N, CA, C and O atoms as a GROMACS GRO file, in nm:
protein
  516
    1MET      N    1  -0.807  -0.971   0.597
    1MET     CA    2  -0.780  -0.835   0.641
    1MET      C    3  -0.882  -0.799   0.749
    1MET      O    4  -0.997  -0.842   0.743
    2GLU      N    5  -0.840  -0.722   0.846
    2GLU     CA    6  -0.926  -0.682   0.956
    2GLU      C    7  -1.042  -0.595   0.907
    2GLU      O    8  -1.026  -0.512   0.818
    3LYS      N    9  -1.159  -0.616   0.967
    3LYS     CA   10  -1.280  -0.544   0.928
    3LYS      C   11  -1.261  -0.392   0.933
    3LYS      O   12  -1.302  -0.322   0.841
    4GLY      N   13  -1.200  -0.342   1.038
    4GLY     CA   14  -1.179  -0.198   1.051
    4GLY      C   15  -1.097  -0.140   0.937
    4GLY      O   16  -1.125  -0.029   0.890
    5THR      N   17  -0.998  -0.213   0.892
    5THR     CA   18  -0.914  -0.169   0.781
    5THR      C   19  -0.994  -0.166   0.651
    5THR      O   20  -0.984  -0.070   0.574
    6VAL      N   21  -1.073  -0.270   0.627
    6VAL     CA   22  -1.154  -0.276   0.506
    6VAL      C   23  -1.259  -0.166   0.507
    6VAL      O   24  -1.284  -0.104   0.403
    7LEU      N   25  -1.320  -0.140   0.621
    7LEU     CA   26  -1.419  -0.034   0.632
    7LEU      C   27  -1.356   0.103   0.607
    7LEU      O   28  -1.414   0.188   0.540
    8LYS      N   29  -1.236   0.124   0.660
    8LYS     CA   30  -1.164   0.250   0.638
    8LYS      C   31  -1.133   0.267   0.489
    8LYS      O   32  -1.148   0.377   0.435
    9GLN      N   33  -1.091   0.161   0.423
    9GLN     CA   34  -1.061   0.168   0.280
    9GLN      C   35  -1.188   0.195   0.199
    9GLN      O   36  -1.184   0.271   0.102
   10ALA      N   37  -1.299   0.134   0.237
   10ALA     CA   38  -1.426   0.157   0.167
   10ALA      C   39  -1.469   0.302   0.180
   10ALA      O   40  -1.517   0.363   0.084
   11ARG      N   41  -1.453   0.358   0.299
   11ARG     CA   42  -1.490   0.498   0.321
   11ARG      C   43  -1.398   0.593   0.243
   11ARG      O   44  -1.444   0.694   0.190
   12TYR      N   45  -1.271   0.560   0.237
   12TYR     CA   46  -1.176   0.641   0.160
   12TYR      C   47  -1.212   0.637   0.012
   12TYR      O   48  -1.213   0.740  -0.056
   13ALA      N   49  -1.240   0.517  -0.039
   13ALA     CA   50  -1.279   0.504  -0.181
   13ALA      C   51  -1.406   0.582  -0.209
   13ALA      O   52  -1.416   0.649  -0.311
   14LYS      N   53  -1.502   0.574  -0.119
   14LYS     CA   54  -1.628   0.647  -0.135
   14LYS      C   55  -1.602   0.798  -0.143
   14LYS      O   56  -1.658   0.867  -0.227
   15GLU      N   57  -1.518   0.847  -0.055
   15GLU     CA   58  -1.483   0.990  -0.052
   15GLU      C   59  -1.417   1.033  -0.183
   15GLU      O   60  -1.452   1.136  -0.240
   16ARG      N   61  -1.320   0.953  -0.230
   16ARG     CA   62  -1.248   0.988  -0.353
   16ARG      C   63  -1.343   0.983  -0.474
   16ARG      O   64  -1.336   1.070  -0.560
   17ILE      N   65  -1.428   0.884  -0.480
   17ILE     CA   66  -1.521   0.872  -0.592
   17ILE      C   67  -1.616   0.992  -0.594
   17ILE      O   68  -1.638   1.052  -0.699
   18HIS      N   69  -1.672   1.026  -0.480
   18HIS     CA   70  -1.766   1.140  -0.474
   18HIS      C   71  -1.695   1.271  -0.510
   18HIS      O   72  -1.755   1.359  -0.571
   19LYS      N   73  -1.571   1.284  -0.471
   19LYS     CA   74  -1.494   1.406  -0.504
   19LYS      C   75  -1.485   1.426  -0.655
   19LYS      O   76  -1.497   1.538  -0.703
   20HIS      N   77  -1.464   1.319  -0.728
   20HIS     CA   78  -1.445   1.329  -0.874
   20HIS      C   79  -1.574   1.314  -0.953
   20HIS      O   80  -1.579   1.350  -1.070
   21ASN      N   81  -1.679   1.262  -0.890
   21ASN     CA   82  -1.812   1.251  -0.950
   21ASN      C   83  -1.808   1.193  -1.092
   21ASN      O   84  -1.860   1.255  -1.185
   22PRO      N   85  -1.749   1.074  -1.111
   22PRO     CA   86  -1.739   1.018  -1.246
   22PRO      C   87  -1.874   0.967  -1.298
   22PRO      O   88  -1.965   0.937  -1.221
   23GLU      N   89  -1.884   0.959  -1.430
   23GLU     CA   90  -2.003   0.901  -1.494
   23GLU      C   91  -1.995   0.749  -1.496
   23GLU      O   92  -2.097   0.682  -1.485
   24HIS      N   93  -1.874   0.696  -1.508
   24HIS     CA   94  -1.849   0.552  -1.516
   24HIS      C   95  -1.728   0.520  -1.429
   24HIS      O   96  -1.646   0.607  -1.400
   25ILE      N   97  -1.718   0.395  -1.386
   25ILE     CA   98  -1.605   0.351  -1.305
   25ILE      C   99  -1.561   0.214  -1.355
   25ILE      O  100  -1.643   0.127  -1.380
   26VAL      N  101  -1.431   0.197  -1.370
   26VAL     CA  102  -1.372   0.067  -1.400
   26VAL      C  103  -1.295   0.024  -1.276
   26VAL      O  104  -1.211   0.098  -1.226
   27VAL      N  105  -1.324  -0.096  -1.228
   27VAL     CA  106  -1.258  -0.148  -1.108
   27VAL      C  107  -1.162  -0.257  -1.152
   27VAL      O  108  -1.203  -0.355  -1.215
   28LEU      N  109  -1.035  -0.242  -1.118
   28LEU     CA  110  -0.933  -0.341  -1.150
   28LEU      C  111  -0.862  -0.382  -1.022
   28LEU      O  112  -0.820  -0.298  -0.943
   29GLY      N  113  -0.849  -0.511  -1.003
   29GLY     CA  114  -0.769  -0.560  -0.892
   29GLY      C  115  -0.845  -0.569  -0.761
   29GLY      O  116  -0.959  -0.524  -0.749
   30GLY      N  117  -0.779  -0.627  -0.665
   30GLY     CA  118  -0.838  -0.645  -0.534
   30GLY      C  119  -0.930  -0.765  -0.530
   30GLY      O  120  -0.946  -0.836  -0.629
   31ASP      N  121  -0.991  -0.787  -0.414
   31ASP     CA  122  -1.092  -0.892  -0.405
   31ASP      C  123  -1.229  -0.827  -0.418
   31ASP      O  124  -1.238  -0.708  -0.445
   32CYS      N  125  -1.334  -0.903  -0.399
   32CYS     CA  126  -1.469  -0.851  -0.421
   32CYS      C  127  -1.504  -0.733  -0.330
   32CYS      O  128  -1.594  -0.656  -0.362
   33SER      N  129  -1.434  -0.719  -0.219
   33SER     CA  130  -1.466  -0.609  -0.127
   33SER      C  131  -1.442  -0.472  -0.188
   33SER      O  132  -1.502  -0.374  -0.143
   34VAL      N  133  -1.357  -0.462  -0.290
   34VAL     CA  134  -1.330  -0.331  -0.351
   34VAL      C  135  -1.451  -0.279  -0.429
   34VAL      O  136  -1.452  -0.162  -0.467
   35GLU      N  137  -1.550  -0.362  -0.452
   35GLU     CA  138  -1.666  -0.323  -0.533
   35GLU      C  139  -1.771  -0.245  -0.456
   35GLU      O  140  -1.858  -0.184  -0.517
   36LEU      N  141  -1.765  -0.244  -0.325
   36LEU     CA  142  -1.869  -0.179  -0.245
   36LEU      C  143  -1.885  -0.032  -0.281
   36LEU      O  144  -1.994   0.011  -0.319
   37ALA      N  145  -1.780   0.046  -0.270
   37ALA     CA  146  -1.790   0.192  -0.292
   37ALA      C  147  -1.829   0.227  -0.435
   37ALA      O  148  -1.920   0.309  -0.453
   38PRO      N  149  -1.766   0.170  -0.538
   38PRO     CA  150  -1.805   0.210  -0.674
   38PRO      C  151  -1.947   0.169  -0.711
   38PRO      O  152  -2.019   0.246  -0.775
   39PHE      N  153  -1.989   0.048  -0.673
   39PHE     CA  154  -2.124   0.004  -0.709
   39PHE      C  155  -2.228   0.084  -0.633
   39PHE      O  156  -2.331   0.122  -0.690
   40ALA      N  157  -2.202   0.111  -0.505
   40ALA     CA  158  -2.295   0.192  -0.426
   40ALA      C  159  -2.306   0.333  -0.485
   40ALA      O  160  -2.415   0.389  -0.493
   41TYR      N  161  -2.195   0.389  -0.524
   41TYR     CA  162  -2.194   0.523  -0.586
   41TYR      C  163  -2.278   0.527  -0.713
   41TYR      O  164  -2.362   0.615  -0.730
   42LEU      N  165  -2.255   0.430  -0.802
   42LEU     CA  166  -2.327   0.430  -0.930
   42LEU      C  167  -2.477   0.410  -0.911
   42LEU      O  168  -2.557   0.471  -0.981
   43ASN      N  169  -2.515   0.324  -0.816
   43ASN     CA  170  -2.658   0.303  -0.791
   43ASN      C  171  -2.723   0.430  -0.735
   43ASN      O  172  -2.838   0.461  -0.766
   44GLU      N  173  -2.649   0.502  -0.653
   44GLU     CA  174  -2.700   0.630  -0.600
   44GLU      C  175  -2.704   0.735  -0.711
   44GLU      O  176  -2.804   0.805  -0.728
   45LYS      N  177  -2.595   0.747  -0.786
   45LYS     CA  178  -2.585   0.849  -0.890
   45LYS      C  179  -2.697   0.837  -0.993
   45LYS      O  180  -2.754   0.937  -1.037
   46TYR      N  181  -2.729   0.713  -1.030
   46TYR     CA  182  -2.831   0.690  -1.133
   46TYR      C  183  -2.966   0.654  -1.072
   46TYR      O  184  -3.051   0.595  -1.138
   47ASP      N  185  -2.984   0.690  -0.945
   47ASP     CA  186  -3.113   0.679  -0.877
   47ASP      C  187  -3.174   0.540  -0.891
   47ASP      O  188  -3.295   0.527  -0.912
   48GLY      N  189  -3.092   0.438  -0.879
   48GLY     CA  190  -3.140   0.300  -0.886
   48GLY      C  191  -3.163   0.249  -1.027
   48GLY      O  192  -3.206   0.135  -1.044
   49ASP      N  193  -3.136   0.331  -1.128
   49ASP     CA  194  -3.152   0.288  -1.267
   49ASP      C  195  -3.022   0.222  -1.313
   49ASP      O  196  -2.960   0.266  -1.410
   50THR      N  197  -2.984   0.117  -1.244
   50THR     CA  198  -2.861   0.044  -1.273
   50THR      C  199  -2.891  -0.105  -1.266
   50THR      O  200  -2.990  -0.148  -1.207
   51ALA      N  201  -2.805  -0.182  -1.327
   51ALA     CA  202  -2.812  -0.327  -1.317
   51ALA      C  203  -2.676  -0.376  -1.272
   51ALA      O  204  -2.573  -0.321  -1.312
   52LEU      N  205  -2.675  -0.478  -1.193
   52LEU     CA  206  -2.551  -0.534  -1.141
   52LEU      C  207  -2.537  -0.676  -1.194
   52LEU      O  208  -2.610  -0.767  -1.152
   53LEU      N  209  -2.445  -0.694  -1.284
   53LEU     CA  210  -2.416  -0.825  -1.341
   53LEU      C  211  -2.301  -0.884  -1.259
   53LEU      O  212  -2.186  -0.841  -1.273
   54TRP      N  213  -2.331  -0.980  -1.174
   54TRP     CA  214  -2.233  -1.038  -1.083
   54TRP      C  215  -2.176  -1.163  -1.145
   54TRP      O  216  -2.238  -1.269  -1.136
   55VAL      N  217  -2.060  -1.154  -1.209
   55VAL     CA  218  -1.996  -1.266  -1.277
   55VAL      C  219  -1.893  -1.324  -1.182
   55VAL      O  220  -1.786  -1.267  -1.161
   56ASP      N  221  -1.926  -1.440  -1.125
   56ASP     CA  222  -1.840  -1.499  -1.023
   56ASP      C  223  -1.886  -1.643  -1.001
   56ASP      O  224  -2.000  -1.677  -1.031
   57ALA      N  225  -1.798  -1.726  -0.951
   57ALA     CA  226  -1.838  -1.862  -0.915
   57ALA      C  227  -1.906  -1.865  -0.778
   57ALA      O  228  -1.970  -1.964  -0.743
   58HIS      N  229  -1.891  -1.755  -0.701
   58HIS     CA  230  -1.946  -1.747  -0.566
   58HIS      C  231  -2.043  -1.630  -0.558
   58HIS      O  232  -2.022  -1.528  -0.623
   59PRO      N  233  -2.150  -1.642  -0.480
   59PRO     CA  234  -2.250  -1.536  -0.475
   59PRO      C  235  -2.212  -1.415  -0.389
   59PRO      O  236  -2.269  -1.307  -0.408
   60ASP      N  237  -2.118  -1.428  -0.296
   60ASP     CA  238  -2.074  -1.317  -0.210
   60ASP      C  239  -2.189  -1.252  -0.135
   60ASP      O  240  -2.193  -1.130  -0.120
   61VAL      N  241  -2.283  -1.335  -0.088
   61VAL     CA  242  -2.398  -1.285  -0.014
   61VAL      C  243  -2.408  -1.346   0.125
   61VAL      O  244  -2.517  -1.350   0.184
   62TYR      N  245  -2.297  -1.393   0.178
   62TYR     CA  246  -2.300  -1.440   0.316
   62TYR      C  247  -2.337  -1.324   0.407
   62TYR      O  248  -2.325  -1.208   0.370
   63ILE      N  249  -2.382  -1.356   0.526
   63ILE     CA  250  -2.406  -1.254   0.627
   63ILE      C  251  -2.299  -1.271   0.735
   63ILE      O  252  -2.244  -1.380   0.751
   64PRO      N  253  -2.268  -1.163   0.808
   64PRO     CA  254  -2.156  -1.167   0.902
   64PRO      C  255  -2.166  -1.278   1.007
   64PRO      O  256  -2.064  -1.326   1.057
   65GLU      N  257  -2.288  -1.318   1.041
   65GLU     CA  258  -2.304  -1.425   1.140
   65GLU      C  259  -2.253  -1.559   1.087
   65GLU      O  260  -2.220  -1.649   1.164
   66ASP      N  261  -2.247  -1.572   0.955
   66ASP     CA  262  -2.206  -1.699   0.893
   66ASP      C  263  -2.059  -1.702   0.854
   66ASP      O  264  -1.999  -1.810   0.850
   67ILE      N  265  -2.002  -1.588   0.825
   67ILE     CA  266  -1.862  -1.584   0.779
   67ILE      C  267  -1.805  -1.444   0.807
   67ILE      O  268  -1.875  -1.345   0.784
   68PRO      N  269  -1.683  -1.434   0.856
   68PRO     CA  270  -1.627  -1.303   0.891
   68PRO      C  271  -1.559  -1.230   0.775
   68PRO      O  272  -1.524  -1.112   0.789
   69ASN      N  273  -1.539  -1.295   0.662
   69ASN     CA  274  -1.460  -1.236   0.553
   69ASN      C  275  -1.545  -1.138   0.472
   69ASN      O  276  -1.647  -1.176   0.414
   70HIS      N  277  -1.502  -1.014   0.468
   70HIS     CA  278  -1.582  -0.911   0.401
   70HIS      C  279  -1.600  -0.939   0.252
   70HIS      O  280  -1.707  -0.910   0.198
   71HIS      N  281  -1.501  -0.995   0.185
   71HIS     CA  282  -1.514  -1.019   0.042
   71HIS      C  283  -1.629  -1.116   0.011
   71HIS      O  284  -1.680  -1.116  -0.101
   72ALA      N  285  -1.670  -1.196   0.108
   72ALA     CA  286  -1.780  -1.290   0.088
   72ALA      C  287  -1.915  -1.231   0.127
   72ALA      O  288  -2.018  -1.297   0.116
   73ILE      N  289  -1.915  -1.105   0.172
   73ILE     CA  290  -2.036  -1.039   0.221
   73ILE      C  291  -2.073  -0.918   0.134
   73ILE      O  292  -2.181  -0.863   0.150
   74VAL      N  293  -1.987  -0.878   0.044
   74VAL     CA  294  -2.002  -0.749  -0.024
   74VAL      C  295  -2.136  -0.734  -0.096
   74VAL      O  296  -2.197  -0.627  -0.087
   75LEU      N  297  -2.183  -0.834  -0.165
   75LEU     CA  298  -2.311  -0.819  -0.234
   75LEU      C  299  -2.426  -0.815  -0.133
   75LEU      O  300  -2.525  -0.744  -0.155
   76ALA      N  301  -2.416  -0.889  -0.025
   76ALA     CA  302  -2.516  -0.879   0.082
   76ALA      C  303  -2.521  -0.736   0.135
   76ALA      O  304  -2.629  -0.684   0.164
   77ASN      N  305  -2.406  -0.672   0.146
   77ASN     CA  306  -2.403  -0.531   0.190
   77ASN      C  307  -2.475  -0.441   0.091
   77ASN      O  308  -2.553  -0.355   0.130
   78LEU      N  309  -2.449  -0.462  -0.037
   78LEU     CA  310  -2.513  -0.380  -0.140
   78LEU      C  311  -2.665  -0.403  -0.144
   78LEU      O  312  -2.740  -0.314  -0.183
   79LEU      N  313  -2.708  -0.522  -0.103
   79LEU     CA  314  -2.851  -0.554  -0.097
   79LEU      C  315  -2.914  -0.514   0.036
   79LEU      O  316  -3.034  -0.529   0.056
   80GLY      N  317  -2.831  -0.461   0.127
   80GLY     CA  318  -2.882  -0.409   0.254
   80GLY      C  319  -2.900  -0.512   0.364
   80GLY      O  320  -2.964  -0.482   0.464
   81VAL      N  321  -2.845  -0.633   0.348
   81VAL     CA  322  -2.865  -0.737   0.448
   81VAL      C  323  -2.734  -0.789   0.507
   81VAL      O  324  -2.734  -0.890   0.578
   82GLY      N  325  -2.624  -0.722   0.480
   82GLY     CA  326  -2.494  -0.768   0.528
   82GLY      C  327  -2.456  -0.706   0.661
   82GLY      O  328  -2.540  -0.690   0.750
   83ASP      N  329  -2.331  -0.671   0.672
   83ASP     CA  330  -2.276  -0.608   0.793
   83ASP      C  331  -2.329  -0.466   0.805
   83ASP      O  332  -2.315  -0.386   0.713
   84LYS      N  333  -2.389  -0.435   0.918
   84LYS     CA  334  -2.455  -0.304   0.937
   84LYS      C  335  -2.362  -0.186   0.911
   84LYS      O  336  -2.406  -0.085   0.855
   85GLN      N  337  -2.237  -0.196   0.949
   85GLN     CA  338  -2.143  -0.085   0.927
   85GLN      C  339  -2.117  -0.063   0.778
   85GLN      O  340  -2.105   0.051   0.734
   86PHE      N  341  -2.108  -0.169   0.702
   86PHE     CA  342  -2.085  -0.157   0.558
   86PHE      C  343  -2.214  -0.117   0.486
   86PHE      O  344  -2.210  -0.037   0.393
   87VAL      N  345  -2.326  -0.171   0.529
   87VAL     CA  346  -2.455  -0.133   0.470
   87VAL      C  347  -2.478   0.017   0.486
   87VAL      O  348  -2.536   0.081   0.398
   88ALA      N  349  -2.432   0.074   0.597
   88ALA     CA  350  -2.445   0.218   0.621
   88ALA      C  351  -2.369   0.300   0.518
   88ALA      O  352  -2.398   0.419   0.502
   89GLU      N  353  -2.273   0.240   0.449
   89GLU     CA  354  -2.196   0.309   0.346
   89GLU      C  355  -2.264   0.302   0.209
   89GLU      O  356  -2.211   0.354   0.111
   90VAL      N  357  -2.380   0.239   0.201
   90VAL     CA  358  -2.454   0.222   0.076
   90VAL      C  359  -2.578   0.311   0.082
   90VAL      O  360  -2.678   0.273   0.143
   91PRO      N  361  -2.573   0.430   0.021
   91PRO     CA  362  -2.685   0.524   0.032
   91PRO      C  363  -2.813   0.478  -0.038
   91PRO      O  364  -2.922   0.517   0.004
   92ARG      N  365  -2.801   0.398  -0.141
   92ARG     CA  366  -2.919   0.345  -0.210
   92ARG      C  367  -2.898   0.195  -0.228
   92ARG      O  368  -2.815   0.152  -0.308
   93ILE      N  369  -2.974   0.118  -0.155
   93ILE     CA  370  -2.962  -0.027  -0.155
   93ILE      C  371  -3.009  -0.082  -0.290
   93ILE      O  372  -3.107  -0.035  -0.347
   94PHE      N  373  -2.937  -0.182  -0.341
   94PHE     CA  374  -2.980  -0.251  -0.463
   94PHE      C  375  -3.102  -0.335  -0.434
   94PHE      O  376  -3.112  -0.396  -0.327
   95LYS      N  377  -3.194  -0.340  -0.526
   95LYS     CA  378  -3.310  -0.429  -0.518
   95LYS      C  379  -3.272  -0.561  -0.585
   95LYS      O  380  -3.189  -0.562  -0.676
   96PRO      N  381  -3.330  -0.672  -0.541
   96PRO     CA  382  -3.296  -0.801  -0.601
   96PRO      C  383  -3.314  -0.803  -0.753
   96PRO      O  384  -3.236  -0.869  -0.823
   97GLU      N  385  -3.412  -0.735  -0.805
   97GLU     CA  386  -3.434  -0.736  -0.950
   97GLU      C  387  -3.328  -0.659  -1.028
   97GLU      O  388  -3.327  -0.665  -1.151
   98GLN      N  389  -3.240  -0.589  -0.961
   98GLN     CA  390  -3.128  -0.520  -1.026
   98GLN      C  391  -3.006  -0.611  -1.043
   98GLN      O  392  -2.910  -0.572  -1.109
   99VAL      N  393  -3.010  -0.730  -0.985
   99VAL     CA  394  -2.893  -0.818  -0.979
   99VAL      C  395  -2.916  -0.943  -1.065
   99VAL      O  396  -3.021  -1.006  -1.058
  100LEU      N  397  -2.816  -0.976  -1.145
  100LEU     CA  398  -2.815  -1.102  -1.219
  100LEU      C  399  -2.682  -1.171  -1.192
  100LEU      O  400  -2.575  -1.116  -1.220
  101PHE      N  401  -2.690  -1.292  -1.136
  101PHE     CA  402  -2.571  -1.374  -1.115
  101PHE      C  403  -2.540  -1.451  -1.242
  101PHE      O  404  -2.630  -1.508  -1.303
  102VAL      N  405  -2.414  -1.452  -1.281
  102VAL     CA  406  -2.370  -1.531  -1.396
  102VAL      C  407  -2.250  -1.613  -1.354
  102VAL      O  408  -2.152  -1.559  -1.302
  103GLY      N  409  -2.257  -1.743  -1.376
  103GLY     CA  410  -2.144  -1.830  -1.352
  103GLY      C  411  -2.141  -1.898  -1.217
  103GLY      O  412  -2.045  -1.970  -1.188
  104LEU      N  413  -2.240  -1.879  -1.133
  104LEU     CA  414  -2.239  -1.944  -1.003
  104LEU      C  415  -2.235  -2.095  -1.021
  104LEU      O  416  -2.312  -2.152  -1.098
  105ASN      N  417  -2.143  -2.159  -0.948
  105ASN     CA  418  -2.139  -2.304  -0.957
  105ASN      C  419  -2.110  -2.372  -0.824
  105ASN      O  420  -2.111  -2.494  -0.815
  106ASP      N  421  -2.084  -2.294  -0.721
  106ASP     CA  422  -2.066  -2.354  -0.590
  106ASP      C  423  -2.100  -2.253  -0.481
  106ASP      O  424  -2.124  -2.135  -0.508
  107LEU      N  425  -2.101  -2.301  -0.360
  107LEU     CA  426  -2.131  -2.217  -0.244
  107LEU      C  427  -2.266  -2.146  -0.257
  107LEU      O  428  -2.277  -2.028  -0.226
  108LEU      N  429  -2.367  -2.218  -0.303
  108LEU     CA  430  -2.499  -2.158  -0.324
  108LEU      C  431  -2.584  -2.154  -0.198
  108LEU      O  432  -2.690  -2.090  -0.197
  109GLU      N  433  -2.541  -2.221  -0.092
  109GLU     CA  434  -2.623  -2.226   0.029
  109GLU      C  435  -2.658  -2.089   0.087
  109GLU      O  436  -2.766  -2.076   0.145
  110PRO      N  437  -2.573  -1.985   0.076
  110PRO     CA  438  -2.616  -1.856   0.133
  110PRO      C  439  -2.737  -1.796   0.062
  110PRO      O  440  -2.808  -1.714   0.121
  111LEU      N  441  -2.762  -1.836  -0.062
  111LEU     CA  442  -2.880  -1.785  -0.134
  111LEU      C  443  -3.008  -1.843  -0.079
  111LEU      O  444  -3.116  -1.787  -0.099
  112ASN      N  445  -2.998  -1.956  -0.009
  112ASN     CA  446  -3.115  -2.021   0.047
  112ASN      C  447  -3.133  -1.993   0.195
  112ASN      O  448  -3.226  -2.044   0.258
  113ALA      N  449  -3.044  -1.913   0.252
  113ALA     CA  450  -3.050  -1.881   0.394
  113ALA      C  451  -3.119  -1.745   0.414
  113ALA      O  452  -3.124  -1.663   0.323
  114GLU      N  453  -3.170  -1.726   0.533
  114GLU     CA  454  -3.225  -1.594   0.566
  114GLU      C  455  -3.108  -1.497   0.570
  114GLU      O  456  -3.000  -1.536   0.615
  115PRO      N  457  -3.124  -1.377   0.528
  115PRO     CA  458  -3.244  -1.310   0.481
  115PRO      C  459  -3.260  -1.312   0.329
  115PRO      O  460  -3.345  -1.241   0.276
  116LEU      N  461  -3.181  -1.392   0.258
  116LEU     CA  462  -3.182  -1.389   0.112
  116LEU      C  463  -3.284  -1.483   0.048
  116LEU      O  464  -3.315  -1.468  -0.070
  117ARG      N  465  -3.335  -1.576   0.123
  117ARG     CA  466  -3.424  -1.679   0.069
  117ARG      C  467  -3.541  -1.622  -0.011
  117ARG      O  468  -3.578  -1.677  -0.115
  118ASN      N  469  -3.597  -1.514   0.034
  118ASN     CA  470  -3.715  -1.457  -0.032
  118ASN      C  471  -3.683  -1.349  -0.134
  118ASN      O  472  -3.775  -1.286  -0.187
  119MET      N  473  -3.557  -1.326  -0.162
  119MET     CA  474  -3.520  -1.220  -0.256
  119MET      C  475  -3.537  -1.260  -0.402
  119MET      O  476  -3.550  -1.173  -0.488
  120LYS      N  477  -3.537  -1.388  -0.432
  120LYS     CA  478  -3.555  -1.435  -0.569
  120LYS      C  479  -3.456  -1.370  -0.667
  120LYS      O  480  -3.496  -1.307  -0.766
  121LEU      N  481  -3.330  -1.386  -0.637
  121LEU     CA  482  -3.224  -1.334  -0.722
  121LEU      C  483  -3.211  -1.420  -0.847
  121LEU      O  484  -3.214  -1.543  -0.838
  122ASP      N  485  -3.197  -1.358  -0.962
  122ASP     CA  486  -3.184  -1.431  -1.089
  122ASP      C  487  -3.044  -1.486  -1.106
  122ASP      O  488  -2.944  -1.420  -1.076
  123ILE      N  489  -3.038  -1.611  -1.156
  123ILE     CA  490  -2.910  -1.680  -1.171
  123ILE      C  491  -2.902  -1.744  -1.309
  123ILE      O  492  -2.995  -1.812  -1.352
  124VAL      N  493  -2.791  -1.722  -1.377
  124VAL     CA  494  -2.757  -1.795  -1.498
  124VAL      C  495  -2.630  -1.870  -1.466
  124VAL      O  496  -2.522  -1.811  -1.455
  125GLY      N  497  -2.642  -2.001  -1.451
  125GLY     CA  498  -2.528  -2.081  -1.411
  125GLY      C  499  -2.473  -2.161  -1.526
  125GLY      O  500  -2.528  -2.158  -1.636
  126PRO      N  501  -2.365  -2.231  -1.503
  126PRO     CA  502  -2.308  -2.316  -1.608
  126PRO      C  503  -2.414  -2.418  -1.654
  126PRO      O  504  -2.480  -2.482  -1.573
  127GLY      N  505  -2.427  -2.430  -1.783
  127GLY     CA  506  -2.520  -2.527  -1.838
  127GLY      C  507  -2.663  -2.478  -1.853
  127GLY      O  508  -2.748  -2.549  -1.906
  128THR      N  509  -2.692  -2.354  -1.807
  128THR     CA  510  -2.827  -2.301  -1.826
  128THR      C  511  -2.828  -2.219  -1.954
  128THR      O  512  -2.726  -2.164  -1.994
  129GLY      N  513  -2.940  -2.212  -2.014
  129GLY     CA  514  -2.942  -2.147  -2.144
  129GLY      C  515  -3.023  -2.027  -2.150
  129GLY      O  516  -3.032  -1.964  -2.255
   0.00000   0.00000   0.00000
């Protein structure tokens, strides 16, 4: 999907979520890009007193210079290192210690690339105890 369309949808979701000011949000359907607005909202609402359990086989922390697909960049956006236009939609950036990856088993190279190399994100992968 075109970046402009995804950005428009993220802004619309952000507007609707803020209008209703929910305490909790359940996200069903879509690809990983649908998570930007609800996760950003909850981290802002609870003043960073949130944890993000990222259960996926892929880390979704690519940067736009490496891949154009927004669904592969969404967590980088939430961490403040992704696409500048999407990062601007995140009023309170997640800190690395707020994130735990569970289930990663492939495509780990973006975790070792700049700017994520020094973030020390926690990972529980297959076979780890």
